[in-house]
N, C-alpha and C positions, 0 to 999 in steps of 0.2 A: 211683749209685756208693755203695759202703759202705766205711767206714774203721773198722778194729778196733784198739783200743788195749789191750794186755795188760800186766798188772803181774806181780809175783812169784807171786801166787796166781791160780788159775783163776777165783776169784770176782770178781777185780778187772778182768776183761776188759770193755771198753766198745765199743759199736758206734755209729758215726755214719753216718747216711744222708744223702747230698748229692744234690740234684737237678742237672740240667744248667744250669738258670738260676743256681743258686748257684755252680756251678763257673765259669761264664762271668763272673759278677760278680766273683768272686775274681781270675780272671786279668786282667780289665780294671783292677781296682783295683791289682794288682801292676804292670801296665804304666804306669799313671798315676804311681805312686810312683817307678818307675824314671826316667820322663821328668822329673819334678820334681827328682829327685836329680841327674840329668845336667845339667839347666839350671842348678841351683844351683852345681854344681861348675864349669861353664863360666864363669859370670859372676863368681863370687867367687874362683876359683882360677886358671883359665887366663888370663882377661883381666887379672887383677892381675899374673900372672906375665909376660904380654907387655908391660904398661906399665912394670913395675919391672925387667924384664930378668933374671929368674931364670935361672941358668945352663943347666939342661937343659929345664925346662918351657917357657921362652920359645921355644926353638928348635922344640919340638914344635908349639906353638901357631902359630908363623909358618908352618910347613909345612902345617898344617891350613887356616888362613884365608888363605893366599897367593892362591888363586884368587878368593876372595870379594873381597879388597882390590883385586885386579887388575881384576875386573869393575866394581867401584864406581868405581875411578879412571878406567877407560875411559869409563864413563857420564858422569862429571862432566866429563871432557875434551871429549867430544862436545858436551855442553851449552854449555860455555864457548866452544867454537869457533863454535857456532851463534849465541850471543849476540854474539860479536865480529863476525861477519858482519853481523848486524842493526845493531850500533852503527856499523860502517863505512858501511853504506847510509844511516843517519840523518845521519852526518857529511857525506856527499856531498850529500844533500838540503839540509842546513843551509847549505853553501857556496853552492849555487845560490840559496837563499832570501836569503842575505846580499847576493849580487850584485844580485838584483832589488831588495832594499831600498835599496842604494846608488843605483840608477837612480831609484827613486821619490823618495828624499829630495832628489836633485838637481832633479827636476822640481818638487817641492813647495817648493823654496827653503829647506830646512832647513839652517841654518848648521852647519859642523863643530864650532864651540864648544858648541853645544847637544848634539850627539851625544857629545862628549867627556865631558860631565857624566854620561852614562848608563853609561860604561864602568866595570865593576866592578874593584876592586882584588883581585888574586889573593892568597889567604892564603899565608903562608910555607911551610906544610906542602905545599900543592898545588904551589907553585913548585918545591919541592925534588924532586918526582916527575917534573917535566917537563924535557925536554932544553933546552939553550940555544937561544933563538929565533934564527931566521935571517930575513933580509929576504924578504918575500913580497909579491906584488902585492895591490892593494886588493881586498877581497871574498873573499880566500882565507885559510885558517888552520884552526885547530881543535886539540883536544888530541891528543897523540901516543898512538897505539894500535897496538902491535905485533900483527900478525895471526898470527904464528907462536906458537900456544899461549899466549895471554895469561892472566894470573892473574886471580883474582876481584877482587883489590884494584885492578888496572889497569882492569878493566871498570867497577867501581863509581866510580872516579875519572872515567872518560870519561863515564859516564852523568850524574854530578853536573855536570860542565862543560857537557854538552849541555843540561841543564835550565836552567842559568844563561844560556846563549846564547839559548834559546827565550824565556825571560822578558825578556831584554834586547831582542830584536827584536820582541817583542809590544809593548813600550813604544815602540820606534822606529816601528812601523807605526801605532800609535795617534796619535803626534805627526804623522806624515806625513798621515794621514787628516784630522786637524784642520786642518793647513795647506792641504791641497787644498780642504777645505770652506770655509775662509776665502777662498781665491782664487775659488771659485765664487760665494760671496756677494758678493765685491767686483765680480765681473763682472756679476752680476745687478743691482747697485746703480749700475753705470756707465751713463750715458745714451748708449748707443751704437746704439740702435735708432731708425730713422727714425719720427718721430711721425705722418707722413702719407705716403701714396703719391701724391706730386705733385711737379712740377718746382720748382726753386728760382728765385724771381724776383729776389730781392735778397740778396746775401751779407753776411757780417759785415765791417765796416770803414767807412771814410769814403765818403760819397756825397753827392750833392746832395739836400737835403731836399725831398720831394715837395710840401710846402706853401709853403716859403719860397724854395727854390732855392739856399739857401746850403749850403756844405759842413758836414756834421754826421756824427757817429759813429753808425753803425747797429749796435746792440748785439746783434743776433741774425741769424736767417735767416728770410726770408719764403718761404713755400710757396704758390704760386698754386693755388687750388682753388675749386670751386663752393660756394655756401652749403649747409650741411648735411653736407658731407663729413666722415666720421668722423676724429677725432683720437685717437691712441693714446699711452699713456705710454711715454716713451723708456727707462724703467727702473723697477724696483720702488722704492717709497718710501711716504711718508705725505703726504697732502694737508694743506698748511698754510694755504692761502687760496683762496677762491672769490669774492672781493669785486669790486665795480666799481671800475675805475681810470680817471681822466679821460684818460690817454694810451693805456693798453692796452685799455680797454673791459672786457668780461667777461674777467677774468684768473684763470687757474688756476695755482697754484704747488704744486710737489711737492718735498719734502725727501728726498734720497737718502742722507743721512748723511755724516759727515766733511766738513761744510761745503759739500757739493755739492747744488745744487738746479736745477730747470728751471722755465721759465715758458711758458705757452701763452696767447697774447693774441689779442684781437679776435674771440673766439668768439661764436657765437650762442646756445649753450646749454652749460652745464656739467653733466655727468652724475654727478658725485661730490660728496661733502660734505666739509667740513673735518674732519680727524681720520681719514678713511678710509685704509685700507691698500690700495694698488694694486699690481698686478703689471706686469711688463714686457709690453707689447703689449695691455694692457687699454684698452678704449675709455673715454675720460674726458670728451670734449667734442665739439662740432660746429663746423665752420668758419663764421665770420660776418664782419661788417663793423662791429663795435662799436668805439667809442673813436675815436682819431685815426687814421683809415684812409681810403684813397682807393678801396678796393674789397675784395671778399671775399678773404681769405687768412689763413694762420696765421703769426703772428710767434712764432718759437721761440727761446728763450734758454737758455744754460747758464751758471750762476754758481758761482764758488768763493769762499766767505766773502763773498758779496755783490758780487764783482767779475765783470763779464761776461767770458766766454771765447768763443773762436771755436767754434761748435757743430760745424763741419766736422771738427775734430780728433777729436772724440768719435765722430761718426758714421762716420768712416773706420776706427775701431778695430774695427767690426763686420765689415769686409771687404766684398768685392763681394757 
């Protein structure tokens, strides 16, 4: 392409030769300049006119961007509705979880006063957004969430309250787990397991003494068994004594905590040492005839703070 520029005289005529590449570059540069100019006009003039409400320009801008705003609003509304549905599902799950937590706390023996200390105090701003409370059954409740096109503020408030409830019930479940664990430990330390698989020959209470024939208190239970029959710990505990006793013979004592202890007397051999930790059902000794005894048997005692108790009451706690 050739461009001729002519002045007043013929000698001033100039010719410019342009290639296709140069023409294409010039057209592209012109288009870019127009795009930049239109973008600048849109951002600095039309948007300012729409925000400030210029009489004529603002109406034109509203007509131009109405579809864009409508699409954006529809997209946000659909997302908010989806979030509201998910929040509603989370609330339903939370109510079921709270009902389960109530049952577990009752089983664990957690007192209502302890749970009352965990209840958070609602801020004044949050309380103002919530409707007046109505009586509800235990285990039900939750923040008010209108499902008919909720606003972003309502969803944020509902999510915040759900987070608080999750944290609260995490603490409740931790406390419940601790109490259940304490109960399990207490049951493991309670001497409710039979120390030997043998019939009872003499029960707890008054009887005629086998040596003197006079009435005397029998402070334990006698299990008739052959020499060498295994003897098992009635509960977990710590061995406190394995010494010889003139009345009990080879005597084993186990401390189960909280002032509770057991004795295994007249044994032929003790299989544990003082200071050992034993578990429920662990073999600890063998039946014998040592000490003040008329024949091979196990004399089993349960003591609370050193006072003999009726072992049958503890053995009955294990059930049939």
